[in-house]
TIMAR-225256 format. One line per 8 residues: their letters; for each residue x, y, z of N, C-alpha, C. Coordinates in steps of 0.1 Angstrom, whole numbers. Layout:
BEGIN
A) X/Y/Z/X/Y/Z/X/Y/Z; ... $
REM end
This chain:
BEGIN
XXXXXXXX) 718/-1560/501/724/-1550/488/736/-1543/494; 745/-1540/483/758/-1533/487/754/-1518/488; 757/-1513/500/756/-1497/500/763/-1489/491; 775/-1495/486/784/-1489/479/781/-1489/462; 770/-1497/461/765/-1500/445/757/-1489/442; 759/-1482/428/751/-1471/425/746/-1475/409; 736/-1468/406/731/-1468/392/730/-1453/386; 734/-1451/375/730/-1439/370/723/-1443/356 $
XXXXXXXX) 711/-1440/356/701/-1439/342/701/-1429/334; 707/-1429/323/708/-1419/313/693/-1417/307; 688/-1406/309/675/-1404/300/673/-1391/297; 683/-1387/290/680/-1372/282/677/-1370/269; 677/-1382/262/677/-1382/247/663/-1377/243; 662/-1375/230/648/-1369/226/642/-1381/217; 649/-1392/211/642/-1403/205/634/-1398/191; 642/-1389/183/636/-1385/173/634/-1395/163 $
XXXXXXXX) 641/-1407/160/635/-1419/151/623/-1423/155; 617/-1421/167/604/-1426/169/591/-1417/168; 595/-1404/162/585/-1394/158/574/-1402/148; 561/-1396/150/558/-1387/157/552/-1390/172; 554/-1403/177/552/-1407/191/559/-1401/199; 573/-1401/196/583/-1395/205/583/-1381/203; 583/-1372/209/586/-1357/208/593/-1351/217; 599/-1339/214/608/-1334/226/600/-1332/238 $
XXXXXXXX) 588/-1328/239/579/-1327/249/578/-1340/257; 576/-1353/250/575/-1364/256/584/-1377/249; 597/-1375/252/605/-1386/244/604/-1399/247; 609/-1407/238/608/-1422/237/610/-1429/252; 618/-1425/260/619/-1433/273/608/-1431/282; 601/-1421/281/589/-1420/290/575/-1424/282; 578/-1433/272/565/-1441/265/566/-1453/266; 551/-1458/264/551/-1475/266/552/-1480/249 $
XXXXXXXX) 564/-1478/244/566/-1481/233/561/-1495/228; 563/-1506/236/559/-1519/231/543/-1524/237; 537/-1515/243/524/-1517/249/524/-1528/260; 533/-1526/269/535/-1534/280/528/-1531/293; 523/-1516/295/518/-1513/305/528/-1503/312; 539/-1502/311/552/-1496/314/559/-1487/306; 563/-1477/308/572/-1469/299/588/-1477/300; 595/-1472/293/608/-1477/291/618/-1474/303 $
XXXXXXXX) 615/-1461/306/624/-1457/319/618/-1463/332; 605/-1467/332/600/-1474/344/604/-1489/346; 607/-1494/333/610/-1509/330/625/-1510/336; 632/-1500/332/646/-1499/336/648/-1498/350; 642/-1486/356/644/-1484/369/640/-1497/379; 626/-1502/375/623/-1515/380/634/-1527/382; 642/-1528/371/651/-1538/370/662/-1536/380; 666/-1523/379/679/-1519/391/675/-1522/403 $
XXXXXXXX) 662/-1516/408/659/-1519/422/660/-1532/426; 661/-1542/418/663/-1556/425/680/-1558/428; 687/-1550/425/701/-1554/428/709/-1542/434; 705/-1530/436/710/-1519/444/700/-1512/454; 704/-1508/465/693/-1498/471/687/-1489/462; 675/-1486/463/666/-1477/457/673/-1462/454; 676/-1459/469/680/-1447/472/695/-1444/464; 700/-1456/459/712/-1453/452/712/-1454/438 $
XXXXXXXX) 698/-1450/432/697/-1450/416/693/-1437/415; 704/-1430/406/701/-1417/401/696/-1417/384; 692/-1405/382/686/-1404/369/691/-1392/364; 699/-1393/352/704/-1380/345/697/-1377/332; 694/-1365/333/682/-1363/323/680/-1348/318; 676/-1344/310/674/-1328/307/666/-1321/317; 670/-1309/319/663/-1302/328/649/-1301/326; 644/-1302/312/632/-1302/308/623/-1315/312 $
XXXXXXXX) 630/-1324/316/625/-1337/318/623/-1342/332; 628/-1332/344/629/-1333/355/617/-1340/363; 607/-1331/359/593/-1335/364/587/-1348/360; 588/-1349/345/585/-1360/341/592/-1377/348; 605/-1373/349/610/-1383/356/605/-1388/372; 603/-1376/379/597/-1377/391/583/-1381/392; 574/-1380/382/561/-1385/381/561/-1400/378; 569/-1404/367/568/-1418/364/576/-1426/373 $
XXXXXXXX) 588/-1423/379/593/-1432/390/589/-1429/404; 583/-1419/408/579/-1418/421/590/-1413/432; 599/-1408/425/613/-1403/433/608/-1390/443; 610/-1390/456/607/-1379/464/620/-1372/467; 631/-1379/466/644/-1372/468/649/-1365/455; 647/-1353/454/650/-1347/442/666/-1345/437; 673/-1350/450/688/-1348/447/692/-1359/438; 681/-1369/436/685/-1382/426/682/-1381/412 $
XXXXXXXX) 676/-1371/410/672/-1366/396/682/-1354/392; 691/-1358/381/701/-1346/379/697/-1342/365; 693/-1329/367/688/-1322/355/701/-1313/348; 704/-1319/336/714/-1312/329/709/-1299/321; 714/-1287/325/711/-1274/319/711/-1274/305; 720/-1279/299/724/-1280/285/725/-1295/280; 723/-1297/267/727/-1310/260/741/-1310/255; 751/-1318/261/764/-1318/259/772/-1332/255 $
XXXXXXXX) 760/-1342/252/764/-1357/250/769/-1364/262; 774/-1374/262/773/-1384/274/786/-1381/283; 797/-1376/276/809/-1374/286/807/-1364/297; 802/-1352/294/801/-1342/304/790/-1348/314; 777/-1353/312/769/-1357/319/774/-1367/330; 782/-1379/325/786/-1389/331/798/-1385/341; 806/-1376/336/816/-1369/345/812/-1362/358; 799/-1356/355/793/-1347/364/787/-1357/376 $
XXXXXXXX) 779/-1367/370/774/-1377/378/784/-1385/388; 794/-1388/382/807/-1395/388/812/-1384/398; 816/-1371/396/819/-1364/408/809/-1361/417; 797/-1360/415/788/-1361/425/787/-1370/431; 787/-1383/428/788/-1396/436/798/-1397/445; 812/-1392/438/824/-1393/446/824/-1384/459; 816/-1375/458/816/-1364/469/804/-1371/481; 797/-1379/475/788/-1389/487/796/-1400/490 $
XXXXXXXX) 802/-1408/484/808/-1419/487/821/-1421/478; 832/-1422/481/844/-1424/474/847/-1439/473; 839/-1448/478/840/-1462/476/830/-1468/466; 823/-1457/460/812/-1459/451/815/-1469/438; 809/-1480/435/812/-1485/421/797/-1486/414; 798/-1481/403/785/-1478/397/783/-1484/385; 769/-1485/381/765/-1488/366/761/-1477/359; 767/-1473/347/758/-1465/337/751/-1470/327 $
XXXXXXXX) 739/-1468/325/729/-1474/315/718/-1465/310; 716/-1469/298/705/-1460/291/690/-1464/297; 682/-1456/296/667/-1457/303/660/-1464/291; 662/-1465/279/652/-1469/270/656/-1481/261; 663/-1490/266/667/-1504/259/659/-1512/263; 654/-1523/257/648/-1535/261/656/-1545/266; 653/-1553/277/661/-1564/281/650/-1576/282; 651/-1586/276/642/-1597/275/644/-1606/287 $
XXXXXXXX) 657/-1610/291/660/-1620/303/665/-1610/312; 657/-1605/322/660/-1597/334/669/-1603/341; 668/-1616/345/676/-1624/353/691/-1627/350; 693/-1629/337/705/-1627/330/712/-1615/330; 705/-1608/327/710/-1592/327/715/-1586/343; 706/-1591/351/713/-1586/366/723/-1596/370; 726/-1609/365/735/-1616/369/748/-1610/363; 748/-1605/351/758/-1601/345/762/-1587/350 $
XXXXXXXX) 753/-1579/354/756/-1566/361/763/-1568/375; 758/-1579/381/762/-1580/395/777/-1586/395; 782/-1594/384/794/-1599/380/804/-1587/379; 797/-1578/370/805/-1566/367/807/-1555/377; 800/-1555/386/799/-1547/398/814/-1553/405; 815/-1567/407/822/-1574/415/836/-1571/408; 836/-1572/396/850/-1573/388/854/-1557/390; 848/-1549/388/850/-1534/390/857/-1530/404 $
XXXXXXXX) 850/-1537/413/853/-1531/427/868/-1538/429; 871/-1548/423/883/-1556/427/895/-1552/417; 890/-1547/406/903/-1541/396/900/-1527/391; 913/-1524/388/912/-1509/382/908/-1512/367; 893/-1510/365/890/-1515/352/877/-1508/349; 878/-1505/337/865/-1496/330/858/-1506/322; 846/-1514/327/840/-1524/321/828/-1519/311; 827/-1526/299/814/-1524/292/809/-1536/289 $
XXXXXXXX) 794/-1539/288/787/-1551/284/786/-1550/268; 792/-1562/263/792/-1563/246/782/-1574/246; 771/-1572/236/761/-1579/232/767/-1589/221; 766/-1602/224/769/-1610/211/761/-1610/201; 767/-1606/191/756/-1604/178/750/-1616/172; 737/-1614/170/728/-1624/165/728/-1623/150; 734/-1613/144/734/-1609/130/742/-1599/125; 746/-1597/115/754/-1586/109/744/-1575/110 $
XXXXXXXX) 747/-1564/117/737/-1552/118/746/-1539/115; 741/-1529/108/750/-1518/104/744/-1507/114; 735/-1511/122/730/-1500/130/736/-1498/144; 747/-1507/148/753/-1506/161/769/-1506/158; 773/-1497/168/790/-1498/167/794/-1512/173; 806/-1514/172/812/-1529/175/825/-1527/184; 826/-1537/193/837/-1538/203/845/-1551/200; 858/-1550/198/868/-1558/195/875/-1565/207 $
XXXXXXXX) 871/-1577/211/875/-1583/223/888/-1589/219; 898/-1588/229/913/-1595/230/911/-1607/238; 919/-1616/237/919/-1629/241/926/-1628/257; 930/-1618/261/936/-1613/273/925/-1610/285; 925/-1616/294/913/-1614/304/917/-1607/317; 909/-1604/326/909/-1597/337/915/-1607/349; 924/-1604/356/929/-1612/366/917/-1617/376; 916/-1629/377/906/-1636/385/889/-1634/381 $
XXXXXXXX) 890/-1627/369/876/-1625/364/879/-1630/349; 878/-1643/343/882/-1647/332/871/-1643/321; 859/-1640/325/850/-1638/317/851/-1624/311; 860/-1615/315/859/-1602/310/873/-1601/300; 871/-1595/290/883/-1595/279/887/-1583/279; 899/-1580/276/905/-1567/273/899/-1562/259; 897/-1550/259/891/-1545/246/903/-1539/237; 903/-1544/223/912/-1540/214/908/-1527/206 $
XXXXXXXX) 897/-1525/203/892/-1514/196/876/-1512/197; 873/-1500/195/859/-1495/194/857/-1492/179; 845/-1497/172/844/-1495/159/831/-1488/157; 833/-1479/147/822/-1472/143/810/-1480/137; 799/-1477/134/786/-1484/127/793/-1488/113; 795/-1500/109/803/-1506/99/791/-1506/86; 796/-1508/73/789/-1511/62/785/-1524/63; 776/-1528/55/771/-1544/55/780/-1553/53 $
XXXXXXXX) 790/-1552/45/802/-1561/42/811/-1562/55; 814/-1552/60/823/-1550/72/815/-1557/84; 803/-1554/85/795/-1560/97/795/-1574/96; 794/-1581/82/793/-1595/81/808/-1600/84; 817/-1593/82/831/-1597/85/833/-1596/99; 828/-1588/107/831/-1586/123/823/-1599/128; 810/-1602/123/802/-1613/129/810/-1627/128; 815/-1629/116/820/-1642/110/835/-1643/120 $
XXXXXXXX) 841/-1633/124/854/-1635/130/854/-1639/143; 842/-1636/151/838/-1640/163/846/-1632/173; 851/-1622/169/859/-1612/180/851/-1601/183; 840/-1597/175/833/-1585/176/819/-1587/185; 817/-1577/193/805/-1576/200/797/-1563/200; 785/-1561/199/776/-1550/197/779/-1541/210; 782/-1529/205/783/-1517/218/770/-1513/224; 768/-1517/236/754/-1514/242/752/-1500/250 $
XXXXXXXX) 764/-1497/252/765/-1484/258/761/-1484/274; 766/-1497/279/762/-1499/296/778/-1502/300; 778/-1491/309/792/-1495/318/793/-1495/331; 801/-1500/337/804/-1503/350/820/-1500/358; 821/-1493/365/834/-1489/371/834/-1481/385; 843/-1484/390/845/-1478/404/848/-1464/401; 844/-1455/411/844/-1439/408/859/-1435/408; 867/-1440/416/881/-1437/418/889/-1440/403 $
XXXXXXXX) 884/-1451/397/889/-1455/384/886/-1445/375; 873/-1443/371/866/-1434/361/874/-1420/362; 873/-1415/375/879/-1403/378/893/-1400/372; 899/-1410/377/916/-1411/374/917/-1410/358; 909/-1418/352/908/-1417/334/907/-1403/331; 893/-1397/337/889/-1385/333/900/-1373/333; 909/-1373/345/918/-1365/349/929/-1368/338; 932/-1381/332/944/-1385/323/940/-1379/310 $
XXXXXXXX) 926/-1380/304/924/-1381/290/915/-1368/286; 907/-1363/297/899/-1351/294/900/-1342/307; 914/-1336/309/918/-1328/319/908/-1314/320; 905/-1308/309/898/-1297/308/882/-1301/315; 876/-1309/310/863/-1315/314/863/-1318/328; 874/-1327/334/873/-1330/346/876/-1318/354; 883/-1309/352/888/-1298/359/872/-1290/363; 865/-1288/353/851/-1280/355/845/-1287/366 $
XXXXXXXX) 845/-1299/367/836/-1308/376/844/-1309/391; 856/-1309/390/865/-1310/403/864/-1297/408; 863/-1285/402/861/-1270/407/848/-1271/417; 839/-1278/413/826/-1278/421/823/-1287/430; 833/-1293/434/834/-1307/442/826/-1302/457; 831/-1288/462/823/-1287/473/809/-1281/474; 803/-1279/463/790/-1276/461/780/-1287/456; 784/-1299/454/776/-1309/451/768/-1314/464 $
XXXXXXXX) 756/-1319/462/747/-1322/470/744/-1311/482; 745/-1299/477/743/-1288/486/733/-1277/477; 727/-1268/484/719/-1257/479/727/-1249/468; 741/-1250/466/748/-1243/456/751/-1249/442; 748/-1262/442/749/-1271/432/740/-1267/419; 729/-1261/422/721/-1259/409/730/-1246/402; 732/-1238/410/737/-1224/407/752/-1228/398; 760/-1237/402/772/-1239/400/770/-1247/384 $
XXXXXXXX) 759/-1258/383/756/-1262/373/752/-1253/358; 744/-1243/363/739/-1232/353/751/-1225/348; 760/-1223/355/773/-1213/351/782/-1223/343; 786/-1235/347/797/-1241/341/793/-1254/333; 782/-1259/333/778/-1270/326/777/-1267/311; 772/-1254/306/773/-1251/293/786/-1249/286; 796/-1247/296/808/-1246/291/817/-1258/288; 810/-1270/287/818/-1283/286/816/-1285/270 $
XXXXXXXX) 827/-1292/265/827/-1297/252/817/-1306/251; 810/-1307/237/799/-1316/234/808/-1331/227; 809/-1339/238/817/-1353/234/808/-1363/240; 812/-1375/234/806/-1389/241/816/-1393/250; 811/-1402/258/823/-1410/268/831/-1418/259; 827/-1424/248/834/-1434/240/845/-1426/233; 842/-1415/228/856/-1407/225/863/-1400/234; 855/-1399/244/864/-1390/256/875/-1400/264 $
XXXXXXXX) 869/-1413/265/875/-1420/274/879/-1436/269; 868/-1440/267/867/-1455/263/876/-1461/252; 879/-1451/241/886/-1453/230/901/-1450/234; 904/-1443/246/917/-1440/247/923/-1449/260; 916/-1452/268/919/-1458/279/924/-1472/278; 935/-1474/286/941/-1490/285/936/-1497/295; 924/-1494/303/918/-1501/313/905/-1506/310; 902/-1505/295/889/-1511/292/888/-1527/290 $
XXXXXXXX) 876/-1533/296/874/-1544/295/857/-1547/290; 857/-1557/285/842/-1561/280/838/-1577/285; 825/-1576/289/820/-1588/293/810/-1590/280; 813/-1603/274/803/-1606/266/789/-1614/271; 778/-1608/265/767/-1611/274/757/-1614/260; 745/-1621/266/736/-1624/258/720/-1625/268; 714/-1613/267/703/-1612/276/690/-1608/271; 690/-1609/257/681/-1607/248/677/-1591/248 $
XXXXXXXX) 687/-1582/242/689/-1569/244/686/-1562/229; 679/-1551/230/677/-1543/217/678/-1527/223; 684/-1519/216/683/-1506/218/670/-1497/215; 661/-1505/208/647/-1501/203/651/-1487/196; 658/-1490/187/665/-1475/180/654/-1471/169; 647/-1480/164/638/-1477/152/625/-1485/154; 616/-1479/145/603/-1487/143/605/-1501/141; 614/-1503/132/619/-1515/125/621/-1526/138 $
XXXXXXXX) 628/-1521/148/635/-1530/158/620/-1533/167; 608/-1523/168/599/-1526/176/590/-1537/168; 591/-1535/154/584/-1545/145/588/-1559/148; 602/-1560/149/608/-1572/149/605/-1579/163; 604/-1572/175/602/-1576/187/586/-1579/190; 578/-1574/184/563/-1574/185/558/-1587/178; 547/-1592/186/537/-1602/179/532/-1597/167; 533/-1609/157/528/-1604/143/514/-1613/140 $
XXXXXXXX) 507/-1609/131/496/-1615/127/501/-1626/116; 491/-1634/110/495/-1642/101/500/-1637/88; 500/-1623/85/506/-1617/73/517/-1608/78; 523/-1611/89/533/-1603/93/530/-1589/99; 520/-1584/101/516/-1572/106/515/-1571/118; 522/-1558/122/523/-1554/139/512/-1545/141; 502/-1547/153/493/-1537/153/495/-1533/169; 498/-1521/172/499/-1514/185/490/-1502/187 $
XXXXXXXX) 484/-1501/198/481/-1510/210/471/-1521/208; 461/-1516/198/449/-1526/199/448/-1529/184; 447/-1542/182/443/-1548/168/429/-1546/162; 420/-1544/173/405/-1544/170/402/-1530/165; 410/-1522/164/406/-1508/160/412/-1506/144; 418/-1518/138/425/-1517/125/417/-1530/118; 415/-1528/105/408/-1536/94/419/-1536/81; 426/-1547/80/434/-1550/69/429/-1559/57 $
XXXXXXXX) 432/-1554/45/428/-1561/33/438/-1564/25; 444/-1573/22/454/-1576/15/468/-1569/19; 471/-1568/31/481/-1561/34/492/-1568/44; 504/-1568/42/512/-1575/49/526/-1568/56; 531/-1572/62/545/-1568/69/544/-1552/73; 532/-1550/76/533/-1532/81/533/-1532/97; 539/-1522/100/538/-1518/114/528/-1507/117; 519/-1510/124/508/-1500/126/506/-1496/141 $
XXXXXXXX) 510/-1483/143/508/-1477/157/500/-1466/158; 488/-1467/163/479/-1456/164/471/-1455/176; 465/-1445/181/459/-1444/194/447/-1451/191; 442/-1458/203/432/-1469/203/418/-1464/201; 419/-1449/201/403/-1444/196/404/-1440/181; 415/-1444/173/413/-1441/161/412/-1454/153; 403/-1453/141/401/-1465/133/408/-1464/121; 415/-1475/116/423/-1475/106/419/-1486/97 $
XXXXXXXX) 418/-1483/83/417/-1494/72/427/-1494/63; 435/-1504/61/445/-1505/50/442/-1515/41; 444/-1512/28/441/-1520/17/454/-1521/6; 459/-1532/4/470/-1535/-6/480/-1528/-3; 485/-1528/10/496/-1520/15/506/-1530/21; 519/-1528/19/529/-1539/20/543/-1532/24; 546/-1536/37/562/-1531/41/561/-1516/44; 549/-1513/50/548/-1499/54/549/-1496/70 $
XXXXXXXX) 553/-1485/74/550/-1480/87/540/-1470/87; 529/-1472/97/517/-1463/96/517/-1457/113; 518/-1445/116/521/-1441/130/514/-1431/130; 505/-1429/140/499/-1415/144/502/-1411/157; 503/-1398/162/504/-1393/174/502/-1379/176; 495/-1374/182/496/-1358/186/491/-1351/172; 481/-1356/166/475/-1349/153/485/-1349/142; 494/-1358/142/505/-1360/132/505/-1376/126 $
XXXXXXXX) 505/-1376/113/503/-1390/108/515/-1393/100; 523/-1405/102/536/-1406/92/533/-1420/86; 535/-1419/73/533/-1432/65/546/-1431/57; 553/-1445/59/565/-1445/50/568/-1458/48; 575/-1462/37/581/-1476/35/592/-1480/46; 589/-1491/50/599/-1497/61/612/-1495/60; 617/-1496/49/631/-1498/42/636/-1481/43; 627/-1473/43/632/-1457/43/633/-1451/55 $
XXXXXXXX) 630/-1460/67/626/-1452/80/639/-1446/85; 654/-1449/81/666/-1443/85/663/-1429/82; 654/-1423/71/654/-1411/68/643/-1402/75; 637/-1407/88/629/-1402/96/633/-1389/103; 647/-1389/107/653/-1379/112/651/-1365/101; 654/-1367/89/653/-1359/81/639/-1352/79; 628/-1363/80/615/-1357/77/610/-1350/90; 617/-1352/103/615/-1346/114/620/-1331/112 $
XXXXXXXX) 632/-1330/107/637/-1315/102/629/-1308/95; 623/-1314/84/615/-1308/74/602/-1304/79; 595/-1313/89/584/-1311/94/585/-1299/105; 594/-1296/112/599/-1286/120/598/-1272/112; 603/-1272/100/603/-1260/93/588/-1257/87; 582/-1267/82/569/-1265/76/557/-1262/87; 557/-1270/99/546/-1272/106/550/-1263/120; 563/-1262/124/566/-1255/134/573/-1266/145 $
XXXX) 579/-1258/153/586/-1269/165/576/-1274/174; 564/-1268/174/555/-1276/183/551/-1290/178; 555/-1294/166/553/-1305/159/560/-1316/161; 574/-1312/167/582/-1321/168/587/-1324/186 $
REM end
């Protein structure tokens, strides 16, 4: 394995659309959402251990989840778990991680990846990542992986790929534009054009390249972390973070860098990807009975009468009986029960906000 290759796993989100199973105290990435026997972050970590030295895998998370990360991944070197003292979106945490790695290894080439995505074809995924690491090492390029769309989907952002390719790496196409989540008609047009890919939020770049673009496009943000360069990987790092991290603007890496830089290239990929963003996505990826029902984790604790296309996720010690119910989500966790039509699940975020007001913050 190449000692200059690193991985940064982003694990700071709260996964509110998976409420009530996902809570601020135990977010989605730390849960076995699909009933596989491993949590999402454990699966992500295990994948990357196959292509980079384990000591080169770092985890970016909220300071509240540092212990959870340590327990689930068995990391003993706590310098590899980066706890953000405040939630400031992806640009500040990525900028911080890049400066921290630069202080360790100025030749570092890294992968930035979410902790809570599903990858069905691990072999193909790792081949695509290795190819991207090689391309980023040999070119001044910011690389993102673009998922070949299998359908028009309004739940993802899109990347428009140009015909221009990276020298000596013809599979990588220059990015023409990043597009926000479209309406149904626009999504259909994107897919039919053949020019657009889903934005998976997976990035690969050399540390020198990304720091150069941060200095160019986010001078203030870059200056904050440049100021702490002598404190990284020392006893003074935590104090520096506590003082300066909360002063960073709340901005995503897409807005801060990717949409502005002229160095962005995309690799079109297809490795069975899902961001597992909603219960509907879990439903679509899970085994169904003859009536289209998904029962997680144990079908033996559910009795169904004339019910179809339902997603049922309840603790194994609970007994559930459904009669004449169609196209519903039934989820229980932590003494909270959610029942809602599948086609209204985009409203769950508002439901969570209402639950916090009525029941208290302990229930979210």
